[in-house]
C-alpha positions in Angstrom: 9.3 -12.4 -9.1 8.5 -8.7 -8.7 4.7 -9.1 -8.3 5.4 -11.1 -5.1 7.0 -8.0 -3.5 4.8 -5.6 -1.5 6.1 -2.0 -1.3 4.7 -0.4 1.8 4.8 3.4 2.2 3.0 6.5 3.4 3.7 8.8 0.4 2.0 8.5 -3.0 4.8 9.8 -5.2 7.9 8.6 -3.4 6.7 5.2 -2.1 3.8 4.1 -4.2 5.2 5.6 -7.4 8.5 3.9 -6.9 6.9 0.6 -6.1 4.7 0.7 -9.1 7.5 1.6 -11.4 9.5 -1.3 -10.1 6.6 -3.7 -10.8 5.8 -4.3 -7.1 2.4 -4.5 -5.5 1.9 -1.4 -3.3 0.2 -0.7 0.0 -0.4 2.9 1.2 -0.5 3.5 4.9 -2.8 6.4 5.7 -1.3 7.2 9.1 1.7 9.1 7.6 2.3 11.5 4.7 -1.0 10.9 2.9 -4.7 10.9 3.9 -7.7 9.2 2.4 -8.9 12.4 0.5 -5.5 12.8 -1.2 -5.4 9.2 -2.2 -8.9 9.3 -3.6 -8.1 12.5 -5.5 -5.0 11.0 -7.2 -5.4 10.5 -10.9 -2.0 9.3 -12.0 -2.2 5.5 -12.2 1.5 5.2 -11.2 0.7 6.8 -7.8 -2.5 4.8 -7.0 -1.8 2.0 -4.6 -3.1 -1.6 -5.0 -4.1 -1.6 -1.3 -4.3 0.8 1.6 -4.6 0.5 5.4 -5.3 3.1 8.0 -2.2 2.1 10.0 0.5 -0.6 10.1 -1.3 -2.1 13.0 -4.3 -2.7 10.9 -2.2 -4.3 8.2 -0.5 -6.5 10.7 -3.9 -7.7 12.1 -4.9 -8.4 8.5 -1.8 -10.6 8.0 -2.4 -12.5 11.3 -6.0 -13.3 10.2 -4.8 -14.2 6.7 -2.3 -16.7 8.2 -5.1 -18.2 10.4 -7.3 -18.7 7.4 -4.7 -20.6 5.5 -4.0 -23.2 8.2 
């Protein structure tokens, strides 16, 4: 099921836009090609991520804590 896929990327048009058009959930990592100001200024719903993280390290920590909570 497409909604179970999480497309992770650091660029709004290429990564987030692609993921959205494929029907995936999207996560923008702000440590690469896009910053918070650019993300907040985006008006095209195709390029607006479902989630965002400051770095992949932050996202990995979130996943670790999520797994702990489900045990």
